[in-house]
C-alpha positions in Angstrom: -9.5 11.7 -67.0 -6.7 9.6 -65.4 -7.3 7.3 -62.5 -3.8 6.7 -61.2 -4.9 3.5 -59.3 -6.9 1.9 -62.1 -5.8 3.5 -65.4 -6.7 6.2 -67.9 -10.3 5.2 -68.6 -13.5 5.8 -66.7 -14.6 2.2 -67.3 -15.7 0.1 -64.4 -12.9 -1.7 -62.6 -13.6 -5.5 -62.3 -14.2 -6.4 -58.6 -11.8 -9.3 -58.8 -8.9 -7.0 -59.6 -6.9 -4.9 -57.1 -3.7 -2.9 -57.2 -0.7 -5.0 -56.1 0.3 -4.0 -52.6 3.9 -4.3 -53.5 3.7 -2.3 -56.7 4.3 1.3 -57.6 7.2 3.7 -56.9 7.5 2.6 -53.3 9.0 -0.7 -54.3 11.2 0.9 -56.9 12.5 3.4 -54.3 13.0 0.7 -51.7 14.9 -1.5 -54.2 17.1 1.5 -55.1 17.9 2.2 -51.4 18.8 -1.5 -50.8 20.8 -1.7 -54.0 23.4 0.8 -52.6 24.6 -1.3 -49.6 24.3 -4.6 -51.6 26.4 -3.2 -54.4 28.9 -1.9 -51.8 29.1 -5.4 -50.3 29.8 -6.8 -53.7 32.7 -4.4 -54.2 34.1 -5.2 -50.7 33.9 -9.0 -51.4 35.8 -8.5 -54.7 38.4 -6.4 -52.9 38.9 -9.0 -50.3 39.4 -11.8 -52.8 36.1 -13.6 -52.1 34.7 -14.4 -55.5 32.0 -16.8 -54.3 30.6 -14.2 -51.9 30.8 -11.5 -54.6 28.8 -13.6 -57.0 26.1 -14.4 -54.5 25.8 -10.8 -53.4 26.0 -9.6 -57.0 23.1 -11.8 -57.9 21.1 -10.2 -55.1 21.9 -6.8 -56.5 20.8 -7.9 -59.9 17.5 -9.2 -58.6 16.9 -6.0 -56.7 17.5 -3.9 -59.7 15.2 -6.0 -61.9 12.4 -5.9 -59.4 12.8 -2.1 -59.0 12.5 -1.6 -62.7 9.6 -4.0 -63.2 7.6 -2.5 -60.3 7.7 1.1 -61.5 4.2 2.4 -62.6 3.6 2.5 -66.3 1.5 5.2 -68.0 -1.5 3.7 -69.6 -2.9 5.0 -72.8 -5.8 4.7 -75.3 -3.7 2.3 -77.5 -6.1 0.8 -80.0 -5.2 0.4 -83.6 -6.5 -1.3 -86.7 -4.6 -4.4 -87.7 -4.5 -7.1 -90.4 -3.7 -10.6 -89.3 -2.9 -13.6 -91.4 -4.9 -16.6 -90.4 -4.1 -19.8 -92.4 -3.3 -17.7 -95.5 -6.3 -15.4 -95.2 -5.8 -11.8 -94.1 -8.5 -10.6 -91.6 -8.8 -6.9 -90.6 -9.4 -6.2 -87.0 -8.3 -4.1 -84.0 -5.2 -4.7 -81.9 -4.2 -4.2 -78.3 -0.4 -4.3 -78.0 1.3 -6.5 -75.4 4.7 -5.6 -74.0 7.3 -8.2 -74.7 9.0 -10.0 -71.7 12.0 -8.2 -70.4 15.3 -10.0 -70.9 16.8 -8.3 -67.9 13.9 -9.3 -65.7 14.1 -12.9 -67.0 17.8 -13.1 -66.3 17.3 -11.7 -62.8 14.4 -14.1 -62.0 16.4 -17.0 -63.2 19.5 -16.0 -61.3 17.5 -15.4 -58.1 15.8 -18.8 -58.6 19.1 -20.6 -59.0 20.5 -18.8 -55.9 17.5 -19.8 -53.8 17.6 -23.4 -55.1 21.3 -23.7 -54.3 20.6 -22.5 -50.7 17.8 -25.1 -50.5 20.1 -27.9 -51.7 22.7 -26.8 -49.1 20.1 -27.1 -46.4 19.1 -30.5 -47.6 22.7 -31.6 -47.4 23.0 -30.3 -43.9 19.9 -32.4 -43.0 21.3 -35.5 -44.6 24.8 -35.1 -43.1 24.1 -33.7 -39.7 20.6 -34.9 -39.1 19.4 -31.4 -38.2 15.7 -31.6 -39.3 15.0 -27.9 -38.6 16.8 -27.1 -41.9 14.3 -29.1 -43.8 11.6 -26.5 -43.3 14.0 -23.8 -44.4 14.8 -25.8 -47.6 11.1 -25.9 -48.5 10.5 -22.2 -47.6 13.5 -21.2 -49.8 13.1 -23.9 -52.5 9.5 -23.2 -53.5 10.0 -19.5 -54.3 13.3 -20.4 -56.0 11.6 -22.9 -58.3 8.9 -20.3 -59.2 11.5 -17.7 -59.9 13.5 -20.0 -62.1 10.4 -21.1 -64.1 9.4 -17.5 -64.5 12.8 -16.5 -65.6 13.1 -19.3 -68.2 9.6 -18.4 -69.5 10.6 -14.7 -69.9 13.9 -15.6 -71.6 12.4 -18.0 -74.1 9.4 -15.8 -75.0 9.1 -14.3 -78.4 9.5 -10.5 -78.5 7.8 -9.8 -81.8 4.1 -9.6 -82.6 2.9 -9.8 -79.0 -0.7 -8.6 -79.1 -4.4 -9.3 -78.5 -6.2 -9.0 -81.9 -10.0 -9.0 -82.4 -11.4 -9.7 -85.8 -15.0 -10.3 -86.9 -14.4 -14.0 -86.8 -12.0 -14.7 -83.9 -9.8 -13.6 -81.0 -6.1 -14.0 -81.4 -3.8 -13.9 -78.4 0.0 -13.9 -78.5 1.9 -13.1 -75.3 5.2 -14.5 -76.4 4.8 -18.2 -76.6 3.0 -18.6 -79.9 -0.3 -17.2 -81.2 -3.6 -18.9 -80.3 -6.6 -18.1 -82.6 -10.1 -18.9 -81.2 -13.3 -18.4 -83.2 -15.8 -16.2 -81.3 -18.2 -19.2 -81.4 -15.8 -21.1 -79.2 -15.2 -18.4 -76.6 -17.3 -19.4 -73.5 -16.5 -16.4 -71.3 -14.2 -13.5 -70.5 -13.5 -13.0 -66.8 -11.3 -11.0 -64.5 -9.1 -12.9 -62.1 -6.4 -12.4 -59.5 -3.2 -14.5 -59.1 -1.2 -14.4 -55.9 2.3 -15.9 -55.8 3.6 -16.3 -52.2 6.8 -14.5 -51.5 7.8 -15.0 -47.9 5.0 -13.7 -45.7 3.4 -11.6 -48.4 2.3 -12.2 -52.0 3.0 -10.8 -55.4 -0.4 -9.9 -56.9 -1.2 -10.1 -60.6 -4.4 -9.0 -62.2 -5.4 -11.2 -65.1 -7.9 -11.4 -68.0 -9.0 -15.0 -68.5 -10.6 -16.1 -71.8 -12.4 -19.4 -71.3 -12.6 -21.4 -74.6 -14.2 -24.7 -75.7 -11.9 -27.7 -75.2 -9.6 -28.6 -78.0 -6.6 -30.9 -78.4 -4.4 -28.1 -79.8 -4.9 -25.4 -77.2 -5.5 -24.8 -73.5 -9.0 -24.3 -72.1 -8.1 -20.9 -70.8 -6.1 -18.1 -72.4 -4.6 -15.9 -69.7 -3.4 -12.3 -70.2 -1.4 -10.6 -67.6 -2.6 -7.1 -67.2 0.8 -5.5 -66.5 1.9 -6.6 -70.0 -0.9 -4.6 -71.7 0.0 -1.3 -73.2 -3.6 -0.1 -73.1 -5.7 0.2 -70.0 -6.5 -3.3 -68.9 -10.1 -2.2 -68.2 -10.5 -1.2 -71.8 -9.2 -4.5 -73.1 -11.4 -6.5 -70.6 -14.6 -4.6 -71.4 -13.8 -4.6 -75.1 -13.5 -8.4 -75.1 -16.7 -8.8 -73.2 -18.6 -6.4 -75.4 -17.9 -8.3 -78.6 -18.4 -11.6 -76.9 -21.9 -10.6 -75.6 -22.9 -8.6 -78.7 -22.2 -10.8 -81.8 -24.1 -8.3 -84.0 -21.4 -5.7 -83.4 -18.5 -8.0 -84.4 -18.7 -7.0 -88.0 -17.5 -3.5 -87.1 -14.1 -5.0 -86.1 -13.3 -5.0 -89.8 -13.5 -1.2 -89.9 -12.6 1.9 -88.1 -16.0 1.8 -86.3 -14.6 -0.6 -83.7 -11.7 1.8 -83.0 -14.1 4.6 -82.5 -16.3 2.6 -80.2 -13.3 1.5 -78.1 -11.8 5.0 -78.0 -15.2 6.3 -76.8 -15.5 3.6 -74.1 -18.9 2.4 -75.5 -18.2 -1.2 -74.4 -20.2 -1.6 -71.2 -23.7 -2.9 -71.3 -26.3 -2.8 -68.6 -26.9 -6.5 -69.3 -23.3 -7.4 -68.4 -23.2 -9.1 -65.0 -21.5 -6.9 -62.3 -19.6 -9.8 -60.7 -17.3 -10.1 -63.8 
């Protein structure tokens, strides 16, 4: 059974999550439609010998293309496999949920869009300083903040590793690698697994991101929360979320993570307990 809004499983959808209002084919189609006149404007600017204008409009076309590609719906699947991870020289068998690597094209587009917006913000600040027109200061803030966020996101995507991205569960620990190094946390140091929602302001609307948050005991060599972006998961996010919670709340079942029994449990969706609080 496929739920085209939530995923391919019949597992409960965490109340904290929701489908991004800007996601789906609507955004991809809209970006494609807008890409035609923007690309034409780029060609016209090149033909008229206006390289500066051509570069700016071309960057806009690049951002539109990347957003259109990134927003397209992805088919979810029952992607659970057995794995063997090396932890300090010891190989531990477990199960793996694959994580999609960051897109280089998306990273370049985000960085380019951020630079363009920050350049516009700097130009507005110069106008304020030279002409004393304070009204441009508000515009600089409105344009500069999203520009900085886009630039940071682009740099993070470009510098992320594209090999071995996954969420691994073994009998002893949880291992998360989303591209910026692997973090291994013993189950005894995992405090909670919750669903969360992140909203990044973009103009008058917001880009919505569903998240899985793993709260861990404080340590000098790791963050107190491991955050997994649901759109990076190859498997249905609900399966990953409930799988994590099941093995956190049922320590007696963790031993099966060393065998195919865990894969069978996850594939059958037997990871929701009546004792699991509904507000998660």
